[in-house]
C-alpha positions in Angstrom: -24.2 0.5 -7.1 -22.3 2.5 -10.1 -19.9 0.5 -12.8 -16.6 2.3 -13.4 -13.4 1.9 -15.3 -10.6 0.9 -13.5 -7.1 0.3 -14.4 -5.8 -3.3 -13.9 -2.5 -2.0 -12.6 -4.2 0.4 -9.9 -5.5 -2.8 -7.8 -4.8 -4.8 -5.5 -5.1 -8.4 -5.6 -7.0 -9.9 -2.9 -4.4 -12.5 -1.2 -6.9 -14.2 0.7 -8.4 -15.2 -2.8 -9.0 -19.4 -2.2 -8.6 -19.9 -5.8 -5.5 -21.2 -7.4 -4.8 -18.4 -11.0 -5.4 -19.5 -13.7 -2.7 -19.7 -16.1 -2.5 -20.0 -20.3 -2.6 -22.9 -21.1 -5.0 -24.5 -18.4 -8.2 -25.9 -19.9 -10.3 -23.6 -17.9 -8.6 -20.2 -18.6 -8.9 -21.4 -23.0 -12.4 -21.5 -21.8 -12.6 -18.1 -20.1 -10.6 -16.6 -22.9 -13.0 -17.9 -25.4 -16.1 -16.7 -23.9 -14.4 -13.1 -23.1 -13.4 -13.1 -26.9 -16.9 -14.1 -28.1 -19.2 -12.5 -25.5 -16.7 -9.5 -24.1 -16.5 -8.8 -20.4 -20.3 -10.3 -19.5 -19.6 -10.2 -15.9 -17.5 -7.4 -14.4 -14.7 -7.5 -12.1 -16.1 -6.5 -8.6 -13.7 -4.2 -6.8 -13.8 -2.4 -3.2 -13.3 1.4 -3.8 -12.6 1.5 0.2 -9.9 -1.1 0.6 -8.7 -0.7 -3.3 -9.3 -4.9 -3.7 -10.2 -7.2 -6.5 -13.2 -8.8 -4.8 -14.4 -10.8 -7.5 -13.4 -11.7 -10.8 -9.6 -12.8 -10.1 -9.8 -15.0 -12.8 -11.6 -12.8 -15.5 -8.9 -10.7 -14.4 -6.1 -12.9 -15.1 -7.3 -13.7 -18.8 -8.3 -9.8 -19.7 -4.6 -9.1 -18.8 -3.2 -11.8 -21.0 -5.5 -10.8 -23.8 -3.9 -7.5 -22.9 -7.0 -5.5 -21.5 -5.3 -2.3 -19.5 -8.7 -1.6 -18.2 -11.8 -3.4 -16.9 
């Protein structure tokens, strides 16, 4: 496994992701945002280099975008 930094706008979201996207104002969004502000990005967003799709961390990615991140 190799950890790299990737621009958010270059990644595709997996259309088959079963979870509903969190939005600012959602309780879970607020908890995740507070956690990311306090501890940083503890778990990385998992991205498939071959397909260019996010396969794990869609919710963290939503929060990162709202916080102004351009890379993860």
